[in-house]
N, C-alpha and C positions, 0 to 999 in steps of 0.2 A: 587164445582169445581173439575174436575177429575185431577189425578196426571199428565196425559199427558198435559192437558191445563196449569197446574201450571208450568210444565217444560218449555213449550213454552213461557209463559209470563216471567218467570225468565230469560230465554235465551235472549229474546228480550230486557228486561230491562238491562241485562249485556252488550249487544251489544251497546245499546244507551249510557250507562254510559261510556263505553270504548271510543266511538266516541267523546263524550264531553271532556273527559280527554285528548285525543290526540289533539283535536282542541285547548284546552286551553294551551297546551304546544307549540303551534306554534305562536311565537311572531308576525310574519307578519300577520297571519290570525286574531289574536286578535286585532292588530292595525287597520287592514282594517275594521273589524266589528265595532270597536269604531267610526272610521271616518264616516262610512256609517250610523251608528245609529245617530250620531250627526246631519248629513245632513237631515236625514228623520225626526227627532224630530223637527229640525228647520222649516222644511216645514210644518209639521202638526200643530205645536204650534204657527206659526206666527200670527194668529188672536189674540192670547192672549198676545203676546209680546208687550212691550212699544216702538213700532217703528211707524213712520208715515205711512200713507196709501201709497201703491205702486204707485198710480196714482195722488197723491197730487202734482199739479204743482205750483211752486213758482219761477217765473223768477228772482226775486230779490235775490234768494239764488242759482242761477245757478253756476255750476262749482266750488263749494266750496271744499276746502281740508278737510280731516278728522278732526272732532272736537267732543266735548262731545255731541253735539246735533245730529250730523250726523257722526257716527263712521267711515264710509268708504267714506264720502263726498257725493256730489250730482252730477247729470248729467246736461246736457245743459238746461233742463227744470226745474231744481231745485228739482227733485225728489230724494228721499233718496235711495242711492245705496244699502245699507244693506237690506232695505225693499224690493226693487225690486229683489235682489238676493234670498231672502227667498221665496217670492211669486213665483219667477221664478223656484225655486226648485220644488214647487208643480206641476207646469205644466210639467217640464222636466221629473221628476220621474214618474208621472202618465202616461205621453205619452209613456215613455220607457216600463213601466209595461204593458200597453195595447198592445203594439207591441209584447212583449215577450209572453204574454198570448195567443194572437192569433196564433203566430208561434208554440207554444207548442200544442195548441188545434188542429191545422191542421196537424202539422208534426209528433207529437209523436204517435198518434193512427195509422196513415197511415204507418209510419215506422215499428211499431210493427207487424201489419197485413201483410204488404208486405214481411218483413223479415222472419216471421214465416211460412206463408203459401206459398209464392211465387205464381207461376201460373199466371193466367190472371190478378188478381188484382195487382200483382207486376209489370207486363208489363205496364198496364194502368197508375199506380201510377208513374212509372219511366218516362213515356212519358209526363204526366202532370208536373212532377217535372222538367224535362229538358226544357219544354216550359216556365215554370215560370222563370227558371234561365236565359233563353235567352232574357227575356223582359228587356229593359233598364229602370232601376228603377226610375231615375229622370224624364224620359219622362212620365212614368205611373203616378207618383205623380203630375206632372204638369197637366196632363189630368184630374186627379181626382179633382184638385183644380178648373179647369174650369167648371166641372160638379157640384160638391158638394159645392163649395165655399171654403173660406180660413179657414176651420175647422182643427185645429191641431189633433182632435180626429179621424176624418175620415182619415186624412193623415196617422196617426200612425197605425190605424187598417189595412189600405191597405198595409202599409210597413211591418206589421206583416205577412201578406200573402206572401209578397215577401221574407221574412226571413224563411218561413216554410221549403223550400228545405234543408237548412242547418241542421235543426233538423231531417228531414226525412232521409237524406242520412246517417248521423252518427248513428241513431237508427237502420236503416235497416241493416247496415254493422255489428253492434254489435250483433243483433239478428241472422243474418245468421251465425256468428261465433260460436254461442252457441247452435243453434237448433239441431245440430247433435251430441251433447255431450251425453255420455252414461247415465248420470243422468236424462236428459230430456227424453230419450227413456224409462228409467225405470219408470219415472212418467207416461208416456203414458200407459205402460204395467200395471201399478197399477190401471189404470182406471180413473186418474184425468182428468178433463175437460181441454180443451185448455185454457180457460180463467184463470183457477186456475194455470196451468203450467206457463202461461205468467206472472201472478201476483206474483207467488212465486219464480220461477227460472229465468225467463228472465229479469224481471225488475231490479233485483239486479245487473245484468251485465250491463244494460243500464244506471243505475243511474249516474255512474261516468262520462261518456262522456256527458250526458245530463246536469249535473251540470256545467261542464266546458263550454259547448256550450251556456248554458243559460246566464252565466256571460258575455261571449263574445258578445252574441247578444244584451244583455241589454246595454252594453257599446257602441255598434255600434248604437243602437237606439237613445241613448242620443246624440251622435255626429251627426247623420243624422238629428235628429229633430232640433238641434242647427243650422245645416247648412241650413235647410229649413227656419227657423226663420230669419237667417242672410240674406237670399235672399228675404225675404218678402213673401214667398209662403203661410205661415199660417197667422192666425189672429194677426195683429200687435197691437191690443188693449190690448192683454194679456201680462203681464210682463213675460219675458222669458230670458233665458241665451243667446239664439241666437240673440234676439233683442238687448240686451246689448252689445253683440259683434259687431253688426252692427254699433251702435252709437260710440262705442269705436274705431272701425276701421276708421270711418269718422273723428274722432277728436283725432287721436293718437298723433299728433304733439302738440296739445293744452294741453291734459291731458292723458298721457299714462296709468294712473291708471284705466281709464274707461274700458280698454280692459283686464287689469290684473285680476280683481276680477272674471268676468265670466269665464275667461280662467282657473283660479285656481279651480273654482267650478267644471267645466267639467273635468279637468284633475284629480283632487282628487277623484271624484265620479267614473270615469271609472277605475282608478287604484285600488280603493278599491274593486270594483266589481270583477275585475280579480283576485286579491290576495285572496279575500274571497272565490271565486269559487274554486281556487286551494286548499286552506286550507280545505274547506268542503270535497272536493274529497279525499284528503289525509286522513282526519279523518275517513271517511266512509269506504275507501277501504284498508287502511293500517292495516293489521292484527296485526302488531307489534310482540313483543316477549312475552314470558311468563311474564316477569317483567312488561312490559308496559300494559298488560291486566289483571293484577292480580286482583282477585275478593275477596281476603281475606288475612288473615295473616298466613304465613307459621308456622306450629307447629314444633318446633325444634325436632331433633331426640332424642331418649331416651339416657340417660347418658351411659347405658350399651352398646348400639350400638356404641357410640362415643369412648368408651374405647377399643373396638375391632379394631379400625382403625389402620392399620399398619403405622408406622411413615415413612416408605420408599415409600409410595404410591404417585404417581404424581396426580392421580385422585382417590378420595375416595367418594363413594356414600353410605349414610347410611339412612336406614328406609325411602326411598323415596316413596312418594305418589303423584300421579298426578291426578287432578280432573278437571271436567268440570261442569260449572253451579255454583249456589250459594244456600245457605240455604238448604231447603228440597229437592230442585231439583239438588243438588250437586251429581255428579256421579264419583267415583274414577275409573280410568282405569289402574293405576299402583299401586300395593299394596306392601309397605314395602320392596322395593328393596334395596339390599346392594351389592356393588361390588367394586373392587379395580383394578387399572391399575398402574403398576410400570413403572418407566422410562425404555424405550427400550423394553417393553413387548407388545405383541400382544394378546389382549383378544377378543375372539369371543363371541358375544351375539347372541344366536341362539334360534329360535322359529318359529312356524308357523305364517302365516298371522293373525294379530289381537292379537298377544300375548303380545304386549306392548313394544317391543324392540325399535322401532323407537321413541315412546313417551319418553322412557328413554333417548335415545341419544339426542333428541331435548331439553329435560330438561337441559342437560349439556350445550348445545349450547345456551340456552335461546331463543329458536325459536319455542315454542309451538304455535299451532294455536290459534286464538282468542277464548276466553272463557276457555282455558286451563291454569292451573297454578299449581305450586308446593305447595300442601296443607300441606305437612308434610315432615320432613326429612332434611338432610344436603347433600350438594354437595360441596366438597372441591377440589380445583385445585391448586396445587403447594403451599399449605398452605393458600389459600384464600377461604373464604366461599362465593360461588357464589350466593347463595340465598339472601345474604345481600347486593349485589351490585345493583346500579340503572342501567337502560338501557344503559346509556352512558358508564359506566364502563364495562358493558358486551360487548358492541361493540368494545371497545379497545382490548379485549382479542381475539375476533373472527378475523381470518385471519392472526394473528401473533402468539399468543401462542396456540390457538386452531383453527385447520383448519377442513374443511368439504369437503368430496367428495360425491355427491349425486348419486342416480341411475338415469336412463333416461338421459344420457349425452346431447343429442341434445336438449332436452327440457329445459336444464339449461343454454344454451348459447343464448344470445340475438341475434335474426336473423338480427337486424338492424345495428350491428356493426361488424367490422372485428375481427378476433381472436386476432390480435396484440393489438388492442385497449382494449379489455377485459382483456388481461394479464397485460398490462402496466399501466392501470389506477389505480389498487390497489397498484402497486409498487410506483407510483408517489405520491399518496395521503396518503398511510399508512407508507411507508418507506422513503418518501421525496427524491426519486431519480429524477435525471434530465431525460428529455425525451430520451436522447441518452443512458444514463446508464440503464434506464428501458427497452429500446428496446434490448440492448445487453444482459441483464439478461433474458428477455423473450426468445430470440433466444437460449440462453444457456440451458434454462429449456426445451424448445421444443426438442432440440437435446438430452438432457439427458433422456427424457421419451421415446425415441426411434422413433421419427418422422424423416423420411429420409430426407425431404426437409424442414427445419425449416423456411426458407425465404418465400417459397410458402404458407405454412400453416399460417404464420404470416399475410400475405396479404389476406388470404381467408376469406369468410363468412362461418358461421356454416353449411349452406346447401351444401357447396362445399366439405365437408369432411365426412368421414365415421363415424359410431358410435364408432368404436374402437379408431379412432384418436380423436374424441370429448372427450372420456373418458380420454385419455392421456393428452389432453389440460386441462381438469378440475383438473387432478392430478398435472400437472405442476403449475397451479394457486394455488392449495392448499399448496404445499410445497414451494412456492416462498418466503414466510415469515419465513421459517425455524421454523415451529411450534414444540412445545414440544409434543403436542397430536394431532393426526389425527383421526377424526371420519369418517369412511367410511360406508355409508348406502347402502347395496346391490350394491357394485360398479361393479359387473359383471353380474347382472341379465339380462340387456338388450342386452348382447353381445353373440355372438356364442361361441362354446366351445373352438375353437382355440384361439380367441382373449381373452377369459376369462383367459386362461393359461398365455398369454403374460402379461396381466394387473396384474395378481397376482404375476408373477415374478418381474414386475416393482415395485409393492408396497413393496415386500420383500426386494429388493435391496435398495430402497430409505430408508426404515426403518432401515436397517442395517448400511447404510452409516452415517446417522445422529443420530443413537440411539434414534429414535423417538418412542414414545408410540402410539399404534394404538388400537382404539376400533372399531372392525369390526362387523357391524350388518348384519346378513345373515340368511337364512333359509337352507343353503346348507352345510351339514357336509363335503362334499368334499373340499369346500373352507377352512373350519376350519382345516381339516387335512393337507392342503397344507401350510398354513401360520401362524396359531395361536399357541401360547404357552399354553394358558389356555382357557377354555370355560365355559360360564355361560348359562344355559338352562332356557328359560322363557316359562311359560304356564299361560295363562289367567291373565297376569299382574304381575306374581310372579316369582321369581327365585326359581327353584325347584332343581337345581343341579349345583355345581361349582367344577371343578377339572382341573387337567392338561389334555391336549388333549388325550394323550395315555390312561389314565385311563378311560376317558369317552368313547372313541372309543372301547376299549377292554373289559371293565367291568363296564358298566353304572349301577348306583344304582337305578335309577328311571324308572318306567315302561314307563313313557312318553318319556324319552330319548331313551329307546329301541325301542319305536314305531317310533320315528323320524329316527333312524338308519335303521330300517327295511324298511322304505319307500324309502330309497335310491335305485336308479336304479341298482347300482353296486352289491347290495345285493339281488336283485330280480331275477326272472327267465328271461332268454334271450328271447326277443320277436322275433317271426318269422312272416314273411309276405309272401303272395303269390307273385311269381315273376311277375313283370309288363310285359304286352305284348310288344313285340319287336316293336320299332318305324320304320316306313317306311323310308329307307335311303334317298329317294328322297324328301319326303315332311316333314320328321321330325315328323310325326303324326302316 
């Protein structure tokens, strides 16, 4: 087996193991899985269980209460309710599974093809989809019964076709959202076939909505099937939850328990399906933190490295190594990094793209992507060893003691919620503020970060503000909890030069006001010269030089640092351009 294949297998195994661990930490998901498993096992094993036959009529035993012989009692024909409930589970679950399989077989491929290729197939598929949605479902099922007879299997197969548009629409929308991504274009350029691109890149995006939709459609199928059985549309000779509901409804004043048991069975099954679908989606899609996806045991830093740690440091990183993968496929991307940030100090972490500076910052935050973990070293914040904390303890630090300002400000604001909601929600949940106090604090922060009309911005959605304002909003949210350490990852990269200067001035003022320590991740020595006290230069995952800013800017010791400084525009020759042709004053062209 090649090393590349070994790496892929190890990565897939790591991903699966991480998903299982995340699922097992979700109590609702585990409870839902247990309930659903008990129902399925009861339906499968009912022929082996010591219960009477579901159709065993005994009029002398009619309407008996629960007893040792009949655990749930009997119905008006003397049939055992528990037996009919278990045999009915077979029919209900199999019918729902049939409808779901048909919906997925019809809707999933059509949605993938229509979303990825568009064109004539997309137009035709949409027309058929809309026509299907316009059909009155109950009328179609009644017509099917008239033609094919009272078969529950035929009815549920036809109902699956009626459900297919729900799968088609959600898959098509998801695929359309990802088909223009740069990594999909890169796969095309690399010569991958469309089938391979869809299987490798597109299906991973589709799986989350498909899981949720499948759970929803299965619960709908169970309810609709029970409704059809209640109305007598399907074969009444089969024991079914809907048939039990029908009898319970007719005799509700004589024995209310007749309607209780099938109602509980339907309710528990549909609830378990929805909760299990959500838990599976969260387990598969939640990348978690470095702690939650850890694939090994962190090797402590060397004693000599720990001895070098200054006692006055707020943040102290020693011998840090960040790796991806496990075993022989393990790949370190950060190598033996050591740095310190004192209270009130601004440390610039500088390096070109891919040098490992963001991985180092994410290690401190505990937000490494899935598969990444701290494989060696020590990260101490305010005297607490962060690598020894569990994910819940790390979350308590984020947003209060340690804050984060990302790059790409507009991409980090949820377009579905107003700015005010996104600022007040952390204040209410983390700091326990009332709604009014949180709003006042948010307006105060918006004014403090230089937004001219805080009220208007508070009510605005992210698409209604500029990139510079969005960055100010993120800074306001970061400093809301009065953190001791602020980690800013390229906070000015996505902004124009004028706004960059304003944001740097704002960060400097906020840092000085609260004596807040700042770890500034950047590739721009101009930003370092503007705001930082010291600078650490990274190259290929290693710290190659650390000194005060003036020393690094005027007398760098490493050739790599000199290369970075020489690449700055201010140090290079002035660029000249040919004058543009004069525009026509009347046409502007």
